[in-house]
C-alpha positions in Angstrom: 149.6 108.5 71.8 146.8 106.4 73.5 143.9 107.9 75.2 144.2 107.2 79.2 142.2 104.1 80.2 139.1 105.5 82.2 137.9 103.1 85.1 135.2 100.9 85.3 131.9 102.3 86.2 131.3 101.5 89.7 128.2 99.8 90.0 126.2 99.6 93.2 126.8 96.3 94.9 123.9 93.6 95.5 123.2 94.1 98.9 122.8 97.7 98.5 120.6 96.9 95.1 118.1 94.6 97.1 118.2 97.4 100.3 117.2 99.7 97.6 114.9 97.6 95.4 112.9 96.4 98.8 112.7 100.0 100.0 111.1 101.1 96.7 108.7 97.8 96.9 107.7 98.8 100.6 107.0 102.2 99.8 105.1 101.3 96.5 102.8 98.6 98.6 102.5 100.7 101.7 101.1 103.3 99.3 98.8 100.9 97.6 97.7 99.0 101.0 96.9 102.5 103.0 95.0 103.9 99.8 92.8 101.0 99.4 89.1 101.7 99.6 87.7 99.0 102.1 87.9 100.2 105.6 90.5 102.7 105.6 88.9 106.0 106.7 91.5 105.8 109.2 94.1 106.9 106.5 92.1 109.0 104.4 91.1 111.3 107.5 94.8 111.5 109.1 95.9 113.3 106.8 99.3 114.0 104.6 101.5 113.6 107.5 100.5 110.5 109.2 100.4 108.7 105.7 103.6 110.4 104.9 105.4 108.7 108.0 103.7 105.5 107.5 105.3 105.4 104.1 108.7 106.3 105.2 108.7 103.7 108.2 107.5 100.9 105.5 110.5 102.0 103.0 113.1 102.4 106.1 111.7 98.6 107.4 111.8 97.2 103.7 115.3 98.5 103.2 116.5 96.9 106.3 114.6 93.3 105.4 116.1 93.8 101.6 119.8 94.4 103.7 119.1 91.2 105.7 118.4 88.8 103.0 120.5 89.9 99.4 122.4 87.0 100.1 119.0 84.8 98.9 118.4 87.1 96.2 119.6 87.3 92.3 120.8 83.9 91.9 120.5 81.9 88.6 118.2 79.2 87.5 115.0 77.8 89.5 116.6 77.4 92.7 117.8 81.2 92.7 114.1 82.1 92.0 112.9 79.6 95.0 115.3 81.8 97.2 114.5 84.8 96.3 110.7 84.1 96.9 112.0 82.5 100.5 114.1 85.6 100.9 111.2 88.0 99.9 108.7 86.8 102.3 111.6 87.2 105.1 112.5 90.9 104.2 108.7 91.7 104.2 108.2 90.2 107.7 111.4 91.6 108.9 110.3 95.0 107.2 106.8 94.8 108.5 108.1 94.0 112.0 110.6 97.6 112.0 108.0 99.6 110.0 105.3 98.2 112.8 107.9 99.0 115.6 108.5 102.7 114.4 104.8 103.0 114.2 103.1 101.5 117.5 105.9 99.7 119.4 105.4 96.3 120.9 101.7 96.1 119.0 103.1 97.2 115.8 106.1 94.2 115.4 103.9 91.6 115.5 100.5 93.0 113.8 102.1 94.4 111.1 103.8 91.4 109.2 100.4 89.9 109.1 98.9 93.0 108.4 100.7 92.9 105.1 99.9 89.3 103.9 96.8 89.5 105.4 96.0 92.3 102.7 97.8 90.0 100.3 95.1 87.4 100.9 92.3 89.6 101.2 92.9 91.5 97.8 94.7 89.7 95.3 96.2 92.5 93.1 98.5 93.6 95.9 99.6 89.9 96.2 100.1 90.3 92.0 102.0 93.6 92.6 104.2 92.0 95.4 105.2 89.3 93.4 106.1 91.4 90.3 108.0 93.8 92.8 110.0 90.7 93.8 110.6 89.6 90.7 112.1 93.3 89.5 114.5 93.2 92.8 115.5 89.6 91.9 116.5 90.6 88.3 118.2 94.0 89.7 120.4 92.0 92.3 121.0 89.2 89.7 122.1 91.6 86.7 124.4 93.8 89.7 125.7 90.3 90.6 126.8 89.5 86.8 128.7 93.4 87.0 130.6 92.5 89.8 131.9 89.2 88.4 132.8 90.8 85.2 134.6 93.7 87.1 
């Protein structure tokens, strides 16, 4: 007798991979950005709860941004990489606006995306971390698109 055929493994859909990837990117990036030494006395003296809240809303905003731009992520070739970079900039700006709104309604909506991109311009290694994490999300979505086509 032959063995019963097992159903294929259900891989996450590309939009979920994009959203979770950007949530992780937002969480790590916010932690690195808020833990810098330059001018961060407010965050060092704020307490763990405030920093945890900032990290949570950063991850939540990045999750929403990643879910919004998932169709731009994970395509093959040079054009796919270019679309992923455009998607990452849009997801970062949207995620920053959402996180900023949840932190300081009104002013945070406008200021948070500028704070994120300004931090990357001021501290180049933050920009390098952002770029590496963007390519990691691009690769993960590309990989999940391949599994989706193969299934």
